[in-house]
N, C-alpha and C positions, 0 to 999 in steps of 0.2 A: 182575424186573419189566420191565426194558427191556434191549435187547441190549447186551452188552459187546463188546469187540474181537473181530474175526474171526467175528462172528455167534454168539458164545457167549451163553448166557442170563445175565441178572442175576436173582438169587434174590428170592423174595417176602420182604418185610421182616416179621420176627416176633420180633426179639431181645427186645423188652420185653413180648411177648404174655402169657407165663405170669404175670408179676408183676401186670400190670393185670387180667388175668382173675381172679386170686385176690381182688383188691380188689373188683371188681365183683360176684363171686359172694357175697362176704361182705356186700355192701351191697344184696343182693336183686335183682340183675339176672339171676341164673342160673336155669335151670329144670332139673328132674331128668330123668335117663334118657339114655343114650347107646346108639347102635347103629351097626354097621358100615355102610359104603356098600353093601356087597353085600346086607345084610339089608333095606335100605330101597329097593333098586333093584327095585321090584315093579310100578310103574305103567306102563301103556302110554304110548308117546311122544306119542300124539295127545291125551291128556287135558289140559285146562287146569289150571294150577297157580296157587295163591295164595301169593305171597311174604309171609311173616308173621314175627312175633317169636317164634313157637313152632317147635319142631323138626318136621320133616316127612319126607316121602319124598325122600331125596337124589337118587335116580335120576330121579324125575320132575322135581325142581327143576332139575337140571343140564340135562336134555334140553330142557325148556321154555325155560330161559334161553338156551341155545345157539340155538334157533330164533328167539327174540325178538331176540337180538342181531343175527342175520343179517338179519332183517326191518328192524330199525332202521337198520343201516348200509347196507343196499341202497338205502334211500331217502335217508338223511342224507348219506352220503359225496358223492354228486353235488351235493347242495345246498350243502354246506360247502366242499368242495374241488374240485368240478367234475370228479370222476373216478368211473368206474364201480367198484362194489364187486366184489372178487374174494374168494370164500370161502377159508378156510384150507385150504391143500393137505393139511396133515397133520391137520386137524380138532382137536377137543378130546380130550385123552388122559388119562383117569384112571389113576393109578399106585398099585399096592399092592405089598406084599412078594412077591407071586406074579407080578408083571409081568416079562416077559423083558427083558433088556438092550436099550437103544435108543441112538440117537445124536442129537447136535445139532451140525450143522456138521462132521460127521466125528468128533467127540469122543465116546467111549463114555460112556454114562450108565446108572445103575441106580436102583432105587427109593431107595437111600440118598442119591442126589444130590438128589432132590426131596422127601424126607421132611420134613414140616412146612412145605412151601413150594408155590409155584406159579410158573410162568414161561412167557414167550413165547420160542420159539426162532425167530429171524428166518431163519436159514439154511434151515431145513426147514419153516417156516411152520406151526407148531402151538403149541397151548397145552397144557402138561402141568401136572397138579396132584396133590397127595397126597390120594387118595380114602380112605385107610385111617386117617389120623390128623387132618390139618388140617381137612378139610371136615366130618367128623363132630363134631369139637370145636367148630368155629364154629357149626354147626347146633344143637348141644346148648345152647350158652350164649346165642347171639344169634338163633337161628331160621333159617328157610330163606332169609331175605333176605341173610345174610352170605356164604354160598358164591356166591350169584348176583352179589354185588358184586365178589368176587374175579375171577370169570370176566369180568365187564364191564370191570374194570381191565386184565386181560391182553389182552382184545380191543382195548382202547384202544391198547396197545402195537403190536398188529398193524396198526391204522389208522395209527399214526405211521410204521411201517415202509413202508406203502404210499404215504404222501405225502411221505416223505423228511424227517421232522422231525429236526433236529440242534440239540441244546441240552444244557446241563448236566443232570446226573442229577436234581437237585431239580425242575427245570422239567418234564422228561419225566415224572417220577412224578406230580407234581401235575396235569399235564394229563390223564394217564390216570385219576386220581381224578375230574377234572372230566367226562371222557367217561362215566365210570360214573354220575355224578349225572344227566347228560343222558339216559342210557338209562333210569334208574329213573323219571324223570318221564314219559318216553314210555310205559313199561310201565304206569304208574299211570293215565295218561289214555287210552290206546288201548283200543279195544274190538275190534280186529282181530287182535291177537297172542294167544299162548297164556298170557301171564303177567298176573296181576292183583296189585296191591300194596295190602295193607291199610294203613290209616293208622298203626297201631302199629308196622308194619315200619320206618317212617322213623325212629322213635325208636331202635329197635334197630340200624339202620344206622349212626347217629351213634355209638352205643356201640362197635360193632364197629370202625369206622374209627379211633376214638380208641385202641383197643388195638393197632392196627397201626402206631403211630407209630415214629419213630426213637428210639434211645437218647438220653436227655437229655444235652445238651452237644454233640451232633453239629453241627458248623458246616455252613452251606449249601454251602460249597465242597468238602465231602467228596464224592469221586467216587461214593459210594453213598448219598448223602442222599436220603431219601424225603419228609421233612417231619414236623414235630411234629403232634400231634393237631389243634391249631387250624388249622394250615396245610392239613391234609388234609381236615378237615371244611369249611373255607372253600372249597377247590377243588371238593369234591363238591357243595356247595350252590350254588356259582356255576354249575355245569353244570345242576343241577336248576332253578335260576331262569331261566337264559338259553339252555339248550340247547347243542349242539355249537358253534354260532356264537360263544358266549361263551368257549369253550375254545380255539378255533383261534388266537387272537392270543397265547397264552401265550409261545411261543418268541420272538416279536419284542418283545412289550411287557413281559415279565417276569411274576412271580407274587408274591403276598404270602407272605413267609416270616418266621418268628419264631425260627428256629434260631440260637442263639449258643453259642459254647464257654463253659464255666465259666471265669471269669477267674483263679481260683486253685484249687489242690488242695483247700484247706479248703472252698471253696464247693461243689466237686463232692462231697465227703464228706457234707456236710449237705444236698445237693440244692438249695442256694440258698435254704433256708428260714430265715426269722427265728424266733428262739425265741418261744414263745407270749406270754410276759409282755412282750416287747418289741413284738411284732407288733400286738397289740390296740390299745394307745394310739397307735401310729404310724399305723395304718390309720384309726382314728377321727379323729385330728387332720387327716389328709389329706382325709377325707370332709367334715369341717366346712368346711375351706377351699375344697374343690371346690364345695360347694353354696352357700356365701356368694357366690362369684363367679358361679355358674351360674343360680341361681333367677331373678334379674332377666331373664335371657334367655327364660325361660318366661312369667313374669308381671312386667312392669316395675314394677308397683305393689306388689309383695310383696318382702319380705326374709326370708332364711333365718335362723331362730334355731336354733343347734346344739342337738340334743336332749341332755338330761341322761343320763348313763351310769349304769346300775345293775347291776353284776355281782353275781351271787348265788352263795353257796357251795354251794347244793344246790337241787334243784327243790322246789316249783314256782316259777314266776315270780310276782312280786307281782300282786295284783289290779289291774285297770285300770278306773277309773270309766267308766261308759257301757255296761257289759255284756259286754266282751270276755271270753270264756272260753277258756283255753288247755289243750290236752292236757298232762298232767303231764310228758310226754316232750319238750315244746317246748324247743328250745335257746335261741332268741332271738326277741324280739318288740318291736314298737313300740306304745306307748300314746299316741294322739293327745291324750287328755284332759290328760295331764301332760307331754306332749312328752318322753317318756322311752324310751330303748332299754334293755331289760333282757335279760340273758343269764345262763345257768347256767354258771359257769366250768368245772366238770369236764366237762360235755357239750361245750362249745365247744372245750375243750382236746383232747378225744378226736377231734373232727373235724379239728382242726389237725394232730395227730400222725398221723392215718390218711391224710389226703389232701394235706396241705401247707398252707403259710401263706396261699396265695391262696384256699384253701377258706374259711378264716376270713374273709378279705377279702370274699369273695362274700356270705357270710351277713350281714356287717356292712353291706355296700353295699345289700343288699336292704332293710334296715330304714331306713337313711338315705334311700333312695329313697322309702319310704313317708312319711317325715317331710317330704320335699320335695314330694311330691304333695299331702299334707295342707295344707302351708303355701301352696301355689300354688292351692288350691281345685280340684285335679284329681281325677278318680275314683281310688279306691284299690282297690276290689274288682272282681273279674271278670278274664277272661283278658287283655283289652287293657291294663288297668292293670298287670297282672303282666308282660306283655311289654315295656311301657314301662320298668319297673324293670330288666329285664334289659338293655335298651338303655342305660339310665343307667349300669349297672355297667360295660358295655363302654366307654362314654365316659369314665368316671372312670379306668379302667385305661389307656386311651389317653393321658389327660392326665398320668398318673404319669411317663411317659417324659420329659416336659419340665418336671417339677415342680422339679427341682433338689434333691430330698430324697434324700440318699445312701442311706438305709435302704430306699427304695422303688424303687430301680432294678430293673427286671424281670429275673428270672433265667430260664434255660432251663426251660421247662415250666410257668411260672406260668399262662399262658393255658390249658394243658391241665388244670391244677387247677381252674380256673374251670369249664371244660366238664364235668369229672367231677362237680363239685358240683351243677351244673345237672341232670345226668343222674340222680344219686342222689336229689335232692329231687323231681325230676319223677316218679320211680318210687315215691316214698313213698306208701303206701296211704292215708295221712291226707289227701293233697292230690289232689283230683279234677282231672283234666285240664281239665274245663269251667270250673274256678275258677282255673286257673293257666296253661293253655296246654300244648301237648305239648312234649316235649324237642326235637323238630325245630324247632318254632316258636320256642322259647326260644333255641336256639343261633343261629337266623337273626337274632333281635333283638339278641343279644349281638354278633354280627358287625357289624351296622349301627352300633352304638355304637363298637366298636373301630375300624372302618374310616372312619367318617364323623363321629364326634364327637357331641356332645349335640344338635346341630341336626337329626340324623336321628331323634331320639327324641320329637319333638313329637306 
């Protein structure tokens, strides 16, 4: 991802990719059908390309992305760094098992060195990527937007080399993610380049970035740290929201990082997860306390009354006076008429065991957020109300760090579990985006709460 000593490349981070891909595929983010790069390399270079959440012509995608990146940085580099853009001397180089040996800084390379990866070589100024395995896999699962993001990230390293960025690995990698987000926003808004970005692609981009996170427990001081999912999504959306100008200060001002080592071997073995039967009451008690303290900041004349808890041994959830009808597969729901949060224990436990304890926390926080909105007289239905609840969830998680409750100390990857839960529920076919907000919007709202607290959720 960024140059190592003596101009040698640093490898594209994918250690945790297969495990998270499997979880996402099982939870309905995957699409069927794979094809080789060569089979899809059929479109003329001049044709416009739409980056999407669906698979497409990889040859056309990469060609259009390369042209768009050149156009973006030709204009943006002088604006941000007051330097003229110089194109890659060695260009973008797709590698397959049939590719001849090549070099980076005089060191011999083969396809085996890039298999499953992508990298920028500063010594010879080129971007190499695995066109036989990595790009088709990303394209198949996450659509054409994901290979484009990888190219944008690696071009970000080329920009860093041109302007002389010197910083720890974690900062360099997150700045490259930020640059990728800045380019995506340009491609989405521009009508002069060859790339168009459909809205659903942004949701898929968040999912793809989450899978390319560091191994859980990687400390930020690790010389190869790239960032956990939350860190990487945060950096990407920082660039999307603020452009390259928002990314440029990273080396001097630092970046948001949540990577921590596991404190004990036992914590590492269980992934930092509380057992389900412990987690549910601990989270619920914490949410009660958070909202008792927080609701008066939303409505000084109102007080939060903690909802009654109604775990069920099997579906369906109990009826709610006032006409609420739940899908029999519903895991958890709030009933305003009785001020009750009900959940189906086996279903919520399955979420807990599949995604982690903070997936359970996220589903509980959503319903406590509904209870708070109801008590405060705020809207509960519609996308803006849903995004406010995501922001509330982020604010509650942020408050956990200073709560003094030992069981609730954040573990490595907890925020990633929250992101993954948002993605899964956003892609749930029973939840229309018009009623809940897109995954990209929801992760933006979560970030606001995590980074700025409950005052950002008004």
